[in-house]
N, C-alpha and C positions, 0 to 999 in steps of 0.2 A: 454553432453549438460547441461548447467547451466541456460538456459533461464527461466525455470519455477521457479527456486529459486529466480532469480531476480524479476520475475513477482509477486510472493507471497510477497516478501519483500517490493516491491514498492507499490503494490495495497492494501494489507491487514494489514500492520503494523499499520494502523489507529486504529486497535483493540488490539494492543500489550499490552496496560495497562490492558485490561480485561484478556488477556491470562496470564499475569504475576500473577494475583491474582486467576485465575481459575485453572491453571495447578496444578497437584497433589503435585509437589515438585519443589523447586527452586535450582539452582546450588549452590554448596558450594565453587566453584571456586578453586578446587584443583589445576587447572592449573593457570598460571599467569593471573591476572585479565584483563590486557590490552595487546593487540598486538599493531602493529604500528597504531597509531591513525591519521586519516586524519587531515592535517593542514588546518584550515579554511582559505579561501581566504580573503584578506584584504577587499574586497568589492564585494559581490555577486550581479550579475545582471541577475536573472532568467527571462525567457521569460514571456511576458504578452501580451494578445490579447484582442481585443474589437469587439463586435457585437452590432450594434445599429440601431435604426430607429428614427423617428421624436421625440418620447417621451420616449424612453427606451434605456438604456445603460447596456450591460452585459459584465463584465470583465471575462476573462478566464485565470486562473493561475494554472500552474502545480506544484505539491508539492512533497517533499520527507517527508514521514511520521515520519522518525527518523533522527536526525542530531547530529553532535558533537557540543559541546558548542562553542560559539564565531562566528558562521556564521552570518554575518551582511547582511540580505537580505530585511528587511522590511523598505524600504526607497525609495526615488525617486518616479517614476511613480506608483510603486506598492502600496506604502503607500498612495499616493494621491488618487489612485483609490479606495482603501479600505475605506479611510476617507470619500469619497464622495458617498459611497453606503449605502442604507438603510437596505440591507439584505446580510448576509453572507451565502452562500450555499456550503456545503461540501458533501462528499459521503454519510455519515450518519449524522443524526441530533445529537444534544447534548443529550446524553443518560446516565442515571445514571449507575455507574459501576455494581451495583447489577443486573440491568436489562440485561446488556451485559453478565454478568456471567451466568445468567439464560438461555440466548439464546445459549451460547456456550455449556452448559451442555445438553440442549435439543437437540442440533444439532449434537454434536460431540461424544456422548457416543455410544459404540457398544451395540447391543442387549445383554441381559443377557445371560451368558453362553459362549460368544465368547471372544476371546482375540486376540490382535494384533499379538503377536508372532506366534500364530497358523496360521495366514493368510500369513506369510512371508516365503520365502525360507530360508534354513539354512544359506546361505551366507548373506542375508539381515538381518536376525535376529541377527547374530553375529556382523555385522556392526553396527546395532542399539545399541546393548549392549556396544560395544566399544565406540560409540559416547556419549552415556549417561554417561558412566563412566568418560569420559574426562571432562564432565561438572559437575561431582560430583553427578550424579543422579543414583538411583538404576535401575536395568534392568526392573523391573515391573512398573516403574513410569508412563508410558503411555499405559499400556497393555489393559486398558478398553476403549481406545479412537480409533476412526476411523483413517485410515492412513492419510487422508487429514489434519486432525487437528494436528497430530504429525508432519507432514511435515512443516506446517506453523509455529508451535511453535518452532521447532528446528531451523528454519531459522531466528528466532529472537534472539537466544542465542549468536551468534557471534557479533551481533550488539552492545550489551552492552560491550563485551570484547574489541571491537574496539573503544569504546568511543561514540557510537551513542545511543541516547535516544529519546523515543517518547515525553518526556517532553520538549525536545529542538526542536522537529520537527515543521514543518510548521503549521499543524493543531492546535497543542497545543498553539502556539503563536497567531494564528488568533483567536482561541476561547477566549483566555485571553483578547485580545484587544476588541473583540466584546462584551464581558461581561462588560468590563470597560466602553465602549462607549454606552452601552445600545442598541446595534445593534441586530436586529432580526436574529435568526438562523433557517435554513431549511436544509433538507437532500434530496439528489436525490434518496436515497435508505434507507432501514432500515437495522439494523444490522442482523436481522433474514434473510432477503433476501440475503444480501451479503455473509454470511456464508453458506446459502443454496446453493449458486452457487457451492461451493466446495463439499458440501454434495451430490449434484446431479450428480457428476461425477461417472462414472462406477467404481466399486471397483478395477478392474484390472488396470485402469488408475491411481487411487489413489495410489496403491502399486508401480506402475512404477514411479510415481511422488516422492514418499518417497525415493525410491532407488536413484533417481537423486539428491535429496536434501542431502542425507547422503554422497554421493560421492563428492558433490560439496562444502560442508561447508568450507573446508580449503581455498578455493579460494575466498570466499565471501568478506573478508576485502579489497582485492585488487579491486574487482568489485565495492564495495561501494565507494572507493576513486575515481575511474573513474566516477562513477555516480555523485558524488558531484562536480567534476571538470566540467563536461559537463553541469550540471544543473546550477551551479554558473555562467558559461559563457553564459547561454541562448542559448545553441546549441541543438535544437530539432533534428537535423539530426543525430548527433552522439549519442544522447540519444536513438533515435529510433533504431539505429544500435546495441547499447549495450543491450537494453531491448528486442527487438523483433527479433534479429537475431537468426538463427538456431532453430526457433520454428518448431518442428517436429510433433506436434499433433494439427491438425486443430480444433478438438473439444474443446480442452482446450483454444486455442486462441479465438475461437468464443464465448465460454461461459464467459471467464473472461475479455475479452477486447472488441471485435468487437460488440457484441450484446449490451453491455452497452454503448459504444460510440454512437451507433445508437439511443438508447433510450434517452440518455442525449441530443443529438442534437435535437431530437423532443421536449424535455422539454424546451430547450432554444428557439426554434422556437415559441412554444406556449406562453412562458413567454414574448416574444416581444409584445404580444397583450395587456400587462398590463403595464401602465406607471411606471417609476421609474428606479433606478440604483441598480444593483445586482452584487456582487462579488462572482464568482464561483471558488472554489479551489478543484481540484481533482488530483489524482496521475499523475505525469508528463508523465508516459507512455501513458496515454490516449490522450495526446496532442502532440504526436510525431509520425511521420511516416504515411504511407498509412493507410487509414481507421480510422484515428484519428477523434476526435470530430470535428476539423476544417474541415477535409475532408468531413465528413458527413453533416456538415452545408452547405458547398459548393454545395453538391448534392441537398440540399433543396432550392438552389437559394439565399443563404444568404452570404453576404460578411464579411470576417473575416480580421481584420487589425492588424498587428503586431505593438505593441506600445513600447515594450522594448525587 
């Protein structure tokens, strides 16, 4: 199964920049720096939805947190919707890197005297060492960190090798435009809460998650290319199949996706009581498939309209 790897990459690489500066070491790229890089579409048209009442409009836009250069998506209805919004809402608010780093260190470190290798089977420990070596990292690079953090961090490493970067991702571009336009920023969650979701998972599940990440890393570039293709075409059905298919752990899906979708739908319903226009941008997996944010809004009696 590689679903959890997709989920981690799609949901939490919004914090990738913080991971990059907080992790104990960075790759020396002893392997070739780039594998096959996704060729950006000439014109991306990712999906856009609207929820509104008499005096409030809320736009819903699904993001990919890391993209290759040259993806042209901020145009047409998406650009018009953003330009007409007073507030940009993302998963987490604009947070200084040093604050994010502090949250990661607070959340991700193992208790004193414990080590990651001691928690793993001999097979997984050997696989971890082999993976770290392939990225120019020493075996003990992440030994003081909890399995979930190592999983999410390792899942970011092939992104750079495939030409994907958070600096070119949707959130980074939205944040830059919001700053240039003087637009207000808000977050649906805090960084501490978001990372705490992983930290709350049972240790046994964290270790199983790490095993799946380690065995799935070679296939991630191909998955990213498919993800980019479906997102660019505005195809939430295929996105849902790619992201949510083969989810074999209900607790993980509930914690990382469904509970958050439910909470965000309630936030949107409450926000409709306040006049204005809001642009909400969250990981595209949250706006795809059954129990998506749109599905949850429908359960609350709210109509969601596809605009692009």
